[in-house]
FIKOLZA-1660 file (N, C-alpha, C; in steps of 0.1 Angstrom, whole numbers, plus 5000, padded with zeros to 4 digits):
% residues 129
   i   px   py   pz ch aa at
   1 9252 4060 0839  A  X  N
   1 9253 4074 0836  A  X CA
   1 9240 4081 0841  A  X  C
   2 9230 4073 0840  A  X  N
   2 9216 4079 0844  A  X CA
   2 9216 4084 0858  A  X  C
   3 9221 4076 0867  A  X  N
   3 9221 4077 0882  A  X CA
   3 9229 4093 0885  A  X  C
   4 9240 4092 0878  A  X  N
   4 9250 4105 0880  A  X CA
   4 9244 4118 0876  A  X  C
   5 9234 4116 0863  A  X  N
   5 9228 4127 0861  A  X CA
   5 9218 4132 0869  A  X  C
   6 9211 4120 0876  A  X  N
   6 9199 4124 0884  A  X CA
   6 9206 4131 0895  A  X  C
   7 9216 4127 0904  A  X  N
   7 9224 4131 0915  A  X CA
   7 9227 4146 0912  A  X  C
   8 9231 4149 0901  A  X  N
   8 9235 4163 0898  A  X CA
   8 9224 4172 0896  A  X  C
   9 9214 4166 0891  A  X  N
   9 9200 4176 0889  A  X CA
   9 9194 4178 0901  A  X  C
  10 9194 4169 0911  A  X  N
  10 9189 4169 0927  A  X CA
  10 9199 4180 0933  A  X  C
  11 9214 4179 0929  A  X  N
  11 9220 4190 0937  A  X CA
  11 9218 4204 0933  A  X  C
  12 9217 4204 0919  A  X  N
  12 9212 4219 0913  A  X CA
  12 9199 4222 0919  A  X  C
  13 9189 4214 0918  A  X  N
  13 9176 4220 0927  A  X CA
  13 9177 4223 0940  A  X  C
  14 9188 4214 0947  A  X  N
  14 9189 4218 0961  A  X CA
  14 9196 4231 0963  A  X  C
  15 9205 4235 0955  A  X  N
  15 9212 4247 0955  A  X CA
  15 9202 4258 0952  A  X  C
  16 9196 4257 0942  A  X  N
  16 9187 4268 0938  A  X CA
  16 9176 4269 0951  A  X  C
  17 9173 4260 0957  A  X  N
  17 9162 4261 0968  A  X CA
  17 9169 4267 0979  A  X  C
  18 9182 4265 0981  A  X  N
  18 9189 4268 0995  A  X CA
  18 9196 4282 0993  A  X  C
  19 9202 4284 0982  A  X  N
  19 9210 4298 0981  A  X CA
  19 9205 4307 0968  A  X  C
  20 9199 4299 0960  A  X  N
  20 9193 4308 0948  A  X CA
  20 9205 4307 0937  A  X  C
  21 9212 4295 0937  A  X  N
  21 9224 4296 0930  A  X CA
  21 9222 4284 0920  A  X  C
  22 9224 4286 0906  A  X  N
  22 9222 4277 0896  A  X CA
  22 9231 4264 0895  A  X  C
  23 9244 4266 0901  A  X  N
  23 9254 4256 0901  A  X CA
  23 9253 4249 0912  A  X  C
  24 9254 4235 0913  A  X  N
  24 9253 4227 0923  A  X CA
  24 9264 4227 0932  A  X  C
  25 9275 4230 0928  A  X  N
  25 9287 4230 0934  A  X CA
  25 9294 4243 0941  A  X  C
  26 9286 4255 0937  A  X  N
  26 9289 4268 0943  A  X CA
  26 9281 4272 0952  A  X  C
  27 9285 4274 0965  A  X  N
  27 9275 4279 0977  A  X CA
  27 9283 4286 0986  A  X  C
  28 9281 4299 0988  A  X  N
  28 9289 4306 0998  A  X CA
  28 9280 4307 1011  A  X  C
  29 9287 4303 1020  A  X  N
  29 9278 4305 1034  A  X CA
  29 9277 4320 1037  A  X  C
  30 9266 4326 1042  A  X  N
  30 9266 4338 1046  A  X CA
  30 9277 4342 1056  A  X  C
  31 9282 4355 1054  A  X  N
  31 9292 4358 1065  A  X CA
  31 9284 4362 1079  A  X  C
  32 9289 4359 1091  A  X  N
  32 9282 4361 1102  A  X CA
  32 9281 4375 1105  A  X  C
  33 9268 4378 1111  A  X  N
  33 9264 4392 1114  A  X CA
  33 9275 4398 1123  A  X  C
  34 9277 4411 1123  A  X  N
  34 9288 4417 1131  A  X CA
  34 9285 4417 1146  A  X  C
  35 9271 4414 1150  A  X  N
  35 9269 4413 1164  A  X CA
  35 9273 4400 1169  A  X  C
  36 9275 4390 1161  A  X  N
  36 9278 4375 1163  A  X CA
  36 9294 4375 1167  A  X  C
  37 9300 4385 1162  A  X  N
  37 9315 4385 1165  A  X CA
  37 9319 4389 1179  A  X  C
  38 9325 4383 1186  A  X  N
  38 9329 4386 1199  A  X CA
  38 9343 4391 1202  A  X  C
  39 9348 4405 1206  A  X  N
  39 9361 4408 1206  A  X CA
  39 9363 4410 1221  A  X  C
  40 9373 4405 1226  A  X  N
  40 9376 4406 1239  A  X CA
  40 9388 4418 1239  A  X  C
  41 9385 4428 1246  A  X  N
  41 9396 4438 1246  A  X CA
  41 9408 4433 1255  A  X  C
  42 9422 4438 1254  A  X  N
  42 9431 4433 1263  A  X CA
  42 9428 4440 1276  A  X  C
  43 9431 4434 1286  A  X  N
  43 9430 4438 1299  A  X CA
  43 9439 4449 1302  A  X  C
  44 9434 4463 1306  A  X  N
  44 9444 4472 1311  A  X CA
  44 9446 4472 1324  A  X  C
  45 9461 4472 1327  A  X  N
  45 9466 4474 1341  A  X CA
  45 9468 4488 1344  A  X  C
  46 9466 4490 1357  A  X  N
  46 9470 4502 1364  A  X CA
  46 9483 4500 1370  A  X  C
  47 9489 4510 1372  A  X  N
  47 9503 4511 1380  A  X CA
  47 9503 4520 1392  A  X  C
  48 9509 4516 1403  A  X  N
  48 9510 4524 1415  A  X CA
  48 9521 4521 1420  A  X  C
  49 9528 4533 1429  A  X  N
  49 9541 4530 1434  A  X CA
  49 9539 4536 1447  A  X  C
  50 9546 4530 1459  A  X  N
  50 9543 4537 1473  A  X CA
  50 9550 4526 1481  A  X  C
  51 9546 4527 1495  A  X  N
  51 9551 4518 1504  A  X CA
  51 9539 4508 1509  A  X  C
  52 9545 4497 1513  A  X  N
  52 9536 4485 1519  A  X CA
  52 9532 4489 1531  A  X  C
  53 9520 4493 1533  A  X  N
  53 9515 4498 1547  A  X CA
  53 9510 4487 1556  A  X  C
  54 9503 4475 1549  A  X  N
  54 9498 4462 1556  A  X CA
  54 9499 4452 1546  A  X  C
  55 9501 4440 1553  A  X  N
  55 9499 4428 1546  A  X CA
  55 9489 4419 1554  A  X  C
  56 9479 4413 1546  A  X  N
  56 9468 4405 1553  A  X CA
  56 9469 4392 1546  A  X  C
  57 9460 4384 1549  A  X  N
  57 9456 4371 1542  A  X CA
  57 9450 4374 1527  A  X  C
  58 9458 4374 1519  A  X  N
  58 9452 4376 1505  A  X CA
  58 9452 4391 1500  A  X  C
  59 9455 4399 1508  A  X  N
  59 9454 4414 1505  A  X CA
  59 9466 4421 1510  A  X  C
  60 9470 4432 1503  A  X  N
  60 9480 4443 1507  A  X CA
  60 9475 4457 1507  A  X  C
  61 9480 4466 1517  A  X  N
  61 9476 4479 1514  A  X CA
  61 9489 4486 1511  A  X  C
  62 9487 4497 1502  A  X  N
  62 9498 4503 1494  A  X CA
  62 9494 4518 1499  A  X  C
  63 9504 4526 1507  A  X  N
  63 9503 4540 1508  A  X CA
  63 9510 4547 1497  A  X  C
  64 9502 4556 1491  A  X  N
  64 9510 4565 1478  A  X CA
  64 9511 4578 1482  A  X  C
  65 9525 4582 1486  A  X  N
  65 9527 4597 1491  A  X CA
  65 9521 4609 1482  A  X  C
  66 9520 4605 1469  A  X  N
  66 9514 4614 1459  A  X CA
  66 9499 4619 1464  A  X  C
  67 9491 4608 1468  A  X  N
  67 9478 4611 1473  A  X CA
  67 9477 4612 1488  A  X  C
  68 9487 4607 1496  A  X  N
  68 9486 4606 1509  A  X CA
  68 9475 4597 1513  A  X  C
  69 9473 4587 1506  A  X  N
  69 9461 4578 1510  A  X CA
  69 9468 4565 1506  A  X  C
  70 9460 4554 1513  A  X  N
  70 9462 4541 1510  A  X CA
  70 9452 4535 1504  A  X  C
  71 9454 4523 1496  A  X  N
  71 9445 4516 1489  A  X CA
  71 9448 4501 1490  A  X  C
  72 9438 4492 1489  A  X  N
  72 9440 4478 1491  A  X CA
  72 9439 4471 1478  A  X  C
  73 9449 4459 1479  A  X  N
  73 9447 4452 1465  A  X CA
  73 9446 4437 1470  A  X  C
  74 9439 4430 1461  A  X  N
  74 9437 4414 1464  A  X CA
  74 9449 4408 1459  A  X  C
  75 9454 4398 1465  A  X  N
  75 9465 4391 1460  A  X CA
  75 9461 4377 1458  A  X  C
  76 9459 4371 1445  A  X  N
  76 9456 4358 1444  A  X CA
  76 9468 4349 1438  A  X  C
  77 9465 4336 1434  A  X  N
  77 9475 4327 1430  A  X CA
  77 9480 4330 1418  A  X  C
  78 9474 4339 1410  A  X  N
  78 9480 4342 1397  A  X CA
  78 9488 4353 1399  A  X  C
  79 9488 4362 1410  A  X  N
  79 9498 4374 1413  A  X CA
  79 9512 4369 1413  A  X  C
  80 9519 4377 1406  A  X  N
  80 9534 4375 1406  A  X CA
  80 9541 4384 1418  A  X  C
  81 9547 4380 1428  A  X  N
  81 9551 4386 1438  A  X CA
  81 9566 4384 1438  A  X  C
  82 9573 4395 1439  A  X  N
  82 9588 4395 1442  A  X CA
  82 9594 4404 1451  A  X  C
  83 9604 4400 1458  A  X  N
  83 9609 4408 1469  A  X CA
  83 9625 4407 1465  A  X  C
  84 9629 4421 1463  A  X  N
  84 9644 4423 1459  A  X CA
  84 9648 4415 1445  A  X  C
  85 9637 4413 1438  A  X  N
  85 9640 4407 1426  A  X CA
  85 9638 4391 1424  A  X  C
  86 9634 4386 1436  A  X  N
  86 9634 4370 1437  A  X CA
  86 9619 4367 1440  A  X  C
  87 9614 4356 1437  A  X  N
  87 9600 4352 1440  A  X CA
  87 9598 4353 1454  A  X  C
  88 9586 4355 1457  A  X  N
  88 9583 4357 1472  A  X CA
  88 9568 4355 1476  A  X  C
  89 9564 4351 1488  A  X  N
  89 9551 4351 1492  A  X CA
  89 9547 4363 1501  A  X  C
  90 9534 4365 1503  A  X  N
  90 9530 4376 1512  A  X CA
  90 9538 4377 1526  A  X  C
  91 9539 4365 1531  A  X  N
  91 9544 4365 1544  A  X CA
  91 9561 4368 1545  A  X  C
  92 9566 4369 1532  A  X  N
  92 9581 4375 1532  A  X CA
  92 9581 4389 1531  A  X  C
  93 9569 4396 1529  A  X  N
  93 9571 4410 1526  A  X CA
  93 9571 4418 1539  A  X  C
  94 9580 4427 1538  A  X  N
  94 9583 4435 1551  A  X CA
  94 9574 4448 1550  A  X  C
  95 9567 4451 1561  A  X  N
  95 9559 4463 1560  A  X CA
  95 9568 4475 1561  A  X  C
  96 9564 4485 1552  A  X  N
  96 9572 4498 1550  A  X CA
  96 9581 4496 1536  A  X  C
  97 9581 4486 1533  A  X  N
  97 9590 4483 1521  A  X CA
  97 9584 4491 1508  A  X  C
  98 9592 4495 1498  A  X  N
  98 9589 4502 1487  A  X CA
  98 9581 4491 1476  A  X  C
  99 9571 4494 1471  A  X  N
  99 9564 4485 1463  A  X CA
  99 9559 4493 1449  A  X  C
 100 9561 4484 1438  A  X  N
 100 9554 4488 1426  A  X CA
 100 9543 4478 1423  A  X  C
 101 9532 4483 1420  A  X  N
 101 9520 4472 1417  A  X CA
 101 9515 4475 1404  A  X  C
 102 9510 4464 1397  A  X  N
 102 9503 4465 1385  A  X CA
 102 9488 4458 1389  A  X  C
 103 9479 4462 1387  A  X  N
 103 9466 4458 1391  A  X CA
 103 9453 4461 1381  A  X  C
 104 9444 4452 1381  A  X  N
 104 9433 4453 1372  A  X CA
 104 9423 4460 1380  A  X  C
 105 9417 4471 1374  A  X  N
 105 9405 4477 1381  A  X CA
 105 9395 4469 1381  A  X  C
 106 9386 4471 1393  A  X  N
 106 9375 4464 1393  A  X CA
 106 9364 4471 1401  A  X  C
 107 9351 4466 1402  A  X  N
 107 9340 4473 1409  A  X CA
 107 9342 4471 1425  A  X  C
 108 9349 4461 1429  A  X  N
 108 9353 4459 1444  A  X CA
 108 9368 4462 1446  A  X  C
 109 9374 4453 1454  A  X  N
 109 9387 4456 1456  A  X CA
 109 9394 4450 1445  A  X  C
 110 9404 4459 1438  A  X  N
 110 9413 4456 1426  A  X CA
 110 9422 4442 1428  A  X  C
 111 9425 4436 1420  A  X  N
 111 9433 4424 1421  A  X CA
 111 9447 4428 1414  A  X  C
 112 9456 4423 1424  A  X  N
 112 9470 4427 1417  A  X CA
 112 9474 4417 1407  A  X  C
 113 9480 4420 1396  A  X  N
 113 9485 4413 1388  A  X CA
 113 9502 4409 1391  A  X  C
 114 9507 4421 1396  A  X  N
 114 9523 4418 1399  A  X CA
 114 9525 4428 1411  A  X  C
 115 9534 4424 1421  A  X  N
 115 9539 4432 1430  A  X CA
 115 9554 4431 1432  A  X  C
 116 9560 4442 1429  A  X  N
 116 9574 4440 1428  A  X CA
 116 9581 4451 1442  A  X  C
 117 9584 4443 1452  A  X  N
 117 9588 4449 1463  A  X CA
 117 9602 4450 1466  A  X  C
 118 9607 4460 1470  A  X  N
 118 9622 4463 1475  A  X CA
 118 9623 4465 1490  A  X  C
 119 9630 4457 1498  A  X  N
 119 9629 4458 1511  A  X CA
 119 9638 4468 1515  A  X  C
 120 9636 4475 1527  A  X  N
 120 9645 4483 1534  A  X CA
 120 9654 4477 1543  A  X  C
 121 9667 4482 1544  A  X  N
 121 9677 4475 1555  A  X CA
 121 9670 4476 1569  A  X  C
 122 9671 4462 1573  A  X  N
 122 9667 4461 1587  A  X CA
 122 9653 4460 1590  A  X  C
 123 9641 4460 1579  A  X  N
 123 9629 4457 1581  A  X CA
 123 9625 4442 1582  A  X  C
 124 9618 4439 1593  A  X  N
 124 9614 4425 1596  A  X CA
 124 9603 4420 1584  A  X  C
 125 9603 4409 1580  A  X  N
 125 9592 4404 1570  A  X CA
 125 9579 4405 1579  A  X  C
 126 9568 4407 1574  A  X  N
 126 9553 4408 1576  A  X CA
 126 9550 4395 1585  A  X  C
 127 9556 4384 1580  A  X  N
 127 9551 4370 1586  A  X CA
 127 9559 4368 1600  A  X  C
 128 9569 4378 1603  A  X  N
 128 9578 4373 1615  A  X CA
 128 9571 4384 1626  A  X  C
 129 9560 4379 1633  A  X  N
 129 9553 4386 1641  A  X CA
 129 9555 4379 1656  A  X  C
% end
């Protein structure tokens, strides 16, 4: 019984030294500082609609009639590309087709998250040159 008492006494002294608590089995860790919490906001995607004006290696250009301008998007492995509702590659996409794009804004060329392309009758795919 003497050893058990001694261990309890040591734990009590340790608890007092560490947390200022008189009970050896009650110790609450301090809450993390607010600056230590990292919150990643969800990625906000922008949407655009227009015509596919050019298709390159890893990029597409989209002409938007509302602004009368074209802009370029990067297309990467994570980009979901569909043509008439079916999975497609950049080589399948016909120039002049209608396109809806969802993309992440960035400092450089924005990266497309999704391209939904609707072909126009008689338009050859961009890869058929």
